[in-house]
C-alpha positions in Angstrom: 43.3 117.8 167.8 43.7 120.8 165.6 41.2 122.5 163.2 41.6 123.7 159.7 39.8 126.7 158.1 36.0 126.1 158.1 36.1 123.6 160.9 35.0 124.0 164.5 35.3 122.7 168.0 32.2 122.0 170.1 32.2 122.3 173.9 29.2 121.6 176.2 29.0 124.0 179.1 27.4 123.3 182.5 25.7 126.4 184.0 23.6 126.5 187.2 20.3 127.3 185.3 18.9 128.5 182.1 18.8 132.3 181.9 20.7 135.4 180.7 24.5 135.3 181.1 27.4 137.7 180.3 29.9 136.0 178.1 33.6 136.7 178.5 36.3 134.9 176.7 40.0 135.0 177.6 42.2 134.4 174.5 45.9 133.8 174.0 47.0 135.7 171.0 50.1 134.4 169.2 51.8 133.9 165.9 50.1 130.5 165.3 46.5 131.8 165.9 43.9 132.7 163.3 40.4 134.3 163.1 37.7 132.6 165.2 34.0 133.1 165.8 32.2 131.9 169.0 28.6 130.6 168.7 26.3 129.4 171.4 23.2 127.4 170.7 23.7 128.0 166.9 23.9 131.8 167.1 27.1 133.9 166.8 28.1 135.7 169.9 30.2 138.9 169.4 32.3 139.6 166.3 34.8 137.3 164.7 38.1 137.8 166.5 41.6 137.8 165.0 43.8 136.0 167.6 47.1 136.7 165.7 49.9 138.5 167.5 53.6 138.8 166.8 54.2 137.9 170.4 52.2 136.0 173.1 49.5 138.2 174.7 46.4 137.4 176.7 43.2 139.4 176.2 39.8 139.2 177.8 36.9 139.9 175.4 33.4 140.8 176.7 31.0 139.4 174.1 27.9 140.7 175.7 24.8 138.9 177.1 23.3 135.7 175.8 20.1 133.9 176.8 20.8 130.2 177.5 17.8 128.0 177.0 19.2 125.0 178.9 21.8 124.1 181.5 24.1 122.4 179.1 24.3 124.7 176.0 26.5 123.7 173.0 29.3 126.2 172.4 31.2 126.2 169.1 34.4 127.9 168.2 34.6 128.3 164.4 38.0 128.6 162.7 37.8 131.0 159.7 41.5 131.3 158.9 43.4 128.3 160.2 46.5 128.7 162.3 46.0 126.5 165.4 42.9 125.9 167.4 43.2 122.8 169.7 40.2 121.4 171.6 42.2 121.6 174.9 43.0 125.3 174.3 39.3 125.9 173.5 38.1 124.5 176.8 40.3 127.0 178.7 39.0 130.0 176.7 35.5 130.1 178.1 34.2 132.0 181.2 30.5 132.6 181.4 29.3 134.8 184.2 25.7 135.4 185.4 
């Protein structure tokens, strides 16, 4: 599944307990990537990120802390300028650390 501009992918996370978590995202920048925005529980987390790169490059982004109200929060990755955002790739992007 791929998205187009204005669409999003929703992922449900499983965390040990509700509370404050540090959100880090590993992204693969590439020629087929666009601008995306991460949101958790309906609120944007960090800035919109341009994932375009002339060559393949991995980058870890520290998006700061977020308070999760439940153990299975909904995470959305919004596609602002479509290149390619597949659901399978999106699942590999997320790392949330307590």
